[in-house]
C-alpha positions in Angstrom: -75.9 96.5 -13.6 -79.2 96.1 -15.3 -81.5 93.3 -14.3 -85.1 92.3 -14.8 -87.4 91.9 -11.8 -90.8 90.5 -11.3 -92.2 93.4 -9.3 -95.8 92.1 -9.4 -97.5 89.2 -11.1 -98.1 89.6 -14.8 -95.9 90.0 -17.9 -96.6 93.8 -17.9 -94.9 94.0 -14.4 -91.5 92.8 -15.7 -89.2 95.8 -15.1 -85.6 96.6 -15.8 -83.9 97.9 -12.7 -80.4 99.0 -11.6 -78.6 96.8 -9.0 -75.1 96.8 -7.6 -72.7 94.4 -9.4 -72.4 91.6 -6.8 -68.9 90.6 -5.6 -67.8 86.9 -5.3 -67.1 85.5 -1.9 -65.3 82.4 -0.8 -65.7 79.7 -3.4 -67.8 81.9 -5.7 -67.3 83.4 -9.1 -68.7 86.4 -10.9 -70.3 85.8 -14.2 -70.9 88.3 -17.0 -74.1 86.8 -18.4 -74.3 86.3 -22.1 -77.8 84.7 -22.8 -80.8 83.2 -21.0 -83.6 81.0 -22.2 -87.3 80.5 -21.2 -89.1 77.5 -19.9 -92.9 77.2 -19.4 -92.2 77.3 -15.6 -91.0 80.9 -16.2 -94.3 81.9 -17.7 -96.2 80.3 -14.7 -93.8 82.1 -12.3 -94.3 85.5 -13.8 -98.1 85.0 -13.9 -98.2 84.0 -10.3 -99.5 80.5 -11.2 -96.4 78.6 -10.1 -96.1 80.0 -6.6 -98.7 82.7 -5.7 -96.7 83.2 -2.5 -93.4 84.0 -4.2 -91.6 86.7 -2.4 -91.1 89.7 -4.7 -89.2 91.3 -6.3 -87.1 88.4 -7.9 -85.0 88.2 -11.0 -86.6 85.7 -13.3 -85.3 82.7 -15.4 -83.5 79.6 -14.4 -81.5 79.0 -17.5 -78.5 81.0 -18.8 -74.8 81.0 -19.7 -72.1 83.5 -18.7 -68.4 84.1 -18.8 -66.3 84.0 -15.6 -64.7 87.4 -15.1 -63.6 87.2 -11.5 -63.1 84.5 -8.9 -63.4 84.6 -5.2 -61.0 83.2 -2.6 -60.6 79.4 -2.9 -62.5 79.2 -6.2 -60.3 76.9 -8.3 -62.6 74.7 -10.3 -62.9 77.1 -13.3 -60.7 79.8 -14.8 -61.4 83.3 -15.9 -62.8 83.4 -19.5 -64.6 80.0 -19.2 -68.3 79.8 -20.3 -70.4 78.1 -17.7 -74.1 77.6 -16.8 -75.6 77.8 -13.3 -77.6 74.7 -12.4 -81.3 74.9 -11.6 -81.1 73.7 -8.0 -77.7 75.0 -6.7 -77.3 72.4 -4.0 -78.4 69.3 -6.0 -75.0 67.9 -6.9 -75.7 64.2 -7.5 -78.1 61.4 -6.7 -81.7 62.2 -5.6 -82.7 65.7 -4.5 -83.9 66.6 -1.1 -86.9 68.8 -0.4 -84.5 71.5 0.7 -82.7 71.3 -2.7 -85.9 71.9 -4.6 -87.0 74.8 -2.3 -83.9 76.8 -3.5 -84.0 77.1 -7.2 -83.1 79.8 -9.7 -85.7 82.1 -11.1 -87.8 81.7 -7.9 -87.4 81.8 -5.1 -83.7 82.5 -5.8 -82.8 85.3 -8.2 -82.3 84.0 -11.7 -80.3 84.6 -14.8 -81.9 87.6 -16.5 -79.3 90.0 -15.3 -76.0 91.4 -16.6 -73.9 90.0 -13.7 -74.4 87.0 -11.4 -72.5 85.5 -8.5 -72.6 81.7 -8.2 -70.8 79.2 -6.1 -68.4 77.2 -8.2 -70.1 73.9 -7.1 -73.3 75.1 -8.8 -71.7 75.6 -12.2 -71.0 73.4 -15.3 -68.9 74.0 -18.3 -70.8 74.3 -21.6 -69.9 72.6 -24.9 -67.5 74.7 -26.9 -69.3 74.3 -30.2 -72.5 75.9 -29.0 -73.3 79.6 -29.4 -74.3 81.5 -26.2 -78.0 81.2 -27.0 -77.7 77.5 -27.7 -75.8 76.9 -24.5 -78.4 78.9 -22.5 -81.0 76.3 -23.4 -79.4 73.4 -21.6 -79.9 73.7 -17.8 -83.6 72.8 -17.6 -85.2 71.7 -20.9 -82.3 69.6 -22.1 -81.5 68.1 -18.7 -85.1 67.2 -18.1 -85.2 65.3 -21.4 -81.9 63.6 -20.6 -83.1 62.6 -17.1 -86.2 61.1 -18.6 -84.4 58.9 -21.1 -81.1 58.1 -19.4 -81.2 58.8 -15.7 -84.6 57.5 -14.8 -84.9 55.5 -18.1 -82.6 53.3 -20.1 -83.3 54.3 -23.7 -81.6 51.9 -26.1 -81.3 51.4 -29.8 -84.5 50.0 -31.2 -86.7 51.5 -28.5 -89.7 53.6 -29.5 -90.0 57.0 -27.9 -93.1 59.2 -28.3 -92.6 62.9 -27.9 -95.6 65.2 -27.3 -95.4 68.6 -28.9 -92.5 70.6 -30.1 -91.4 72.7 -27.1 -87.9 72.7 -25.6 -88.1 69.4 -23.6 -89.8 67.6 -26.4 -87.3 68.6 -29.1 -84.3 67.7 -26.8 -86.0 64.3 -26.2 -86.3 63.8 -29.9 -82.6 64.6 -30.4 -81.4 62.5 -27.5 -83.5 59.5 -28.5 -82.2 59.6 -32.0 -78.7 59.9 -30.6 -79.4 56.6 -28.7 -80.6 54.9 -31.9 -84.3 54.9 -30.9 -87.4 55.3 -33.2 -89.2 58.6 -32.4 -92.8 59.5 -32.9 -93.8 63.2 -32.6 -97.3 64.6 -32.0 -98.4 68.2 -32.7 -101.4 70.1 -33.9 -99.3 71.9 -36.5 -98.2 70.3 -39.7 -95.6 73.0 -40.1 -94.0 72.1 -36.8 -94.2 68.4 -37.6 -92.3 69.1 -40.8 -89.6 70.8 -38.7 -89.4 67.7 -36.4 -88.9 65.6 -39.5 -85.8 67.7 -40.3 -84.6 66.9 -36.8 -84.9 63.2 -37.3 -88.5 62.2 -36.3 -89.4 58.9 -37.8 -93.2 59.2 -37.6 -95.5 62.3 -37.3 -99.0 62.5 -35.9 -101.2 65.6 -36.0 -103.4 65.1 -33.0 -106.1 67.4 -34.3 -106.5 65.2 -37.3 -106.2 62.1 -35.2 -107.4 62.8 -31.7 -107.2 59.1 -30.8 -103.5 59.2 -31.5 -102.8 56.2 -29.3 -104.3 54.0 -31.9 -101.8 55.4 -34.5 -98.9 54.7 -32.1 -100.2 51.1 -31.6 -100.4 50.7 -35.4 -96.8 52.0 -35.9 -95.5 49.7 -33.2 -97.3 46.6 -34.5 -99.7 46.9 -31.5 -97.0 46.5 -28.9 -97.0 50.2 -27.8 -94.2 52.7 -27.1 -91.3 52.1 -24.7 -91.2 55.8 -23.5 -93.6 58.6 -23.7 -92.4 62.2 -23.0 -95.6 63.4 -21.5 -95.8 67.2 -21.3 -99.5 67.6 -21.6 -100.6 66.4 -18.1 -104.1 65.2 -17.4 -105.4 66.3 -20.7 -103.2 63.9 -22.7 -102.4 61.2 -20.1 -105.3 59.0 -21.0 -104.0 58.7 -24.6 -100.5 58.1 -23.3 -101.7 55.3 -21.1 -103.2 53.7 -24.1 -100.1 54.2 -26.2 -97.4 52.9 -23.9 -96.4 49.2 -24.0 -96.6 46.7 -21.2 -94.1 47.8 -18.5 -93.3 50.9 -20.5 -92.5 54.3 -19.0 -94.5 57.6 -19.1 -92.2 60.5 -18.1 -94.6 63.0 -16.6 -93.0 66.5 -17.2 -95.6 69.2 -17.9 -99.2 70.2 -17.6 -99.8 72.1 -20.8 -103.1 70.4 -21.4 -104.4 70.7 -17.9 -103.8 69.4 -14.4 -107.1 67.7 -13.5 -109.4 65.3 -15.3 -111.2 62.0 -14.5 -108.7 59.3 -15.5 -109.0 55.5 -15.7 -105.8 54.4 -13.9 -106.5 50.7 -14.3 -104.0 50.3 -17.2 -101.2 51.4 -14.9 -101.9 48.4 -12.7 -102.9 45.9 -15.4 -99.9 46.6 -17.6 -97.2 47.4 -15.0 -96.8 50.9 -16.5 -94.3 53.2 -14.8 -95.3 56.8 -14.5 -92.2 58.7 -13.5 -92.2 62.4 -12.6 -89.2 64.3 -13.9 -87.9 67.4 -12.3 -84.8 68.6 -14.2 -81.6 66.8 -12.8 -78.5 67.0 -10.8 -75.2 68.7 -11.6 -73.6 65.3 -12.2 -76.3 64.4 -14.8 -75.8 67.9 -16.4 -72.1 67.2 -16.8 -72.7 63.8 -18.3 -75.3 65.2 -20.7 -72.9 67.9 -21.9 -70.2 65.3 -22.6 -72.7 63.5 -24.9 -73.7 66.8 -26.5 -70.1 67.7 -27.2 -69.2 64.2 -28.5 -72.2 64.2 -31.0 -71.9 67.9 -31.8 -75.6 68.2 -31.1 -77.1 71.6 -31.6 -80.3 72.7 -29.9 -83.3 74.1 -31.8 -83.5 77.8 -31.1 -86.9 79.2 -32.2 -86.1 82.8 -31.7 -83.7 85.2 -29.9 -84.9 88.5 -28.3 -82.6 91.4 -27.2 -82.5 92.1 -23.5 -84.6 95.2 -23.9 -87.5 93.2 -25.4 -87.6 90.3 -22.9 -91.3 90.8 -22.3 -91.9 89.9 -25.9 -90.1 86.6 -25.4 -92.6 85.8 -22.6 -95.5 86.7 -24.9 -94.1 84.4 -27.6 -93.8 81.6 -25.1 -97.4 82.1 -23.9 -98.7 81.9 -27.5 -97.3 78.4 -27.9 -96.4 79.1 -31.5 -92.8 78.3 -31.0 -90.8 75.1 -31.8 -87.8 74.6 -29.6 -86.4 77.2 -27.3 -86.9 81.0 -26.9 -83.8 82.9 -25.9 -82.7 86.3 -24.7 -79.3 87.9 -25.3 -77.7 89.8 -22.5 -75.1 92.6 -22.8 
């Protein structure tokens, strides 16, 4: 079979290699992979910025969807022909993760989804909503589940809440969609008026261009009659956290997900204490949460925003597009 490997750090070192088709063992199934999608973690992983000590070579990407074509002894949860997605941390089934769970994740250090065939234990798989295309289904394991966890596992997003979404990447767009599904008011920030217009199409109630209004917290206060937002999906990191702290309401929640705007900066953390602000780190989610999310996606016929789809042979271009940060939504790769 064909598979991509990170042979050395840097996008130029992504190589297509030949590997033996793996065979399913007890409780395992063989997947014929259909599509995969990229997360910012995948860019950091390839560049050596996520784990400089990562043992190479490794097959990249944590998100994908495949069709079951063979089952091993005792594998009874799924049938041949079903479309399924592997979960990010194969041993994180429910509840809180352990350190051991998070040390064994797809796309590094474990081999990931950018390959023609993949063997996965049935306990680490979830069925995907039938109405989604392969590319759409491939966007769910990390980006969608991270947004879901922020709003509904670690949060309690309800009708009438105000949710602030920073940017228009995969997690942010899913957060917009899920918040609207729950009946919340959504405010989206971006430096691109073109991307903001796209978010309006997806249901955003208010749009803020943070280049035009760098003190965007003031605008959020104005929109919320000075009370502040209930939830902020914070993907910027230290570079945007100061504004998020000013924009969130008393006892509101900042879901800390990414570091696109940097990981270090002098911050005044006094508002966290004085306003009982909850700063919650979000690291994807369990299989149980994934299954619950998919039930909601199927019930509401929600469709992910796919920015672009690249053929398998041009996977490196998908990484370069991700690095440019010109996308809105998810970048996918077809397989086979």
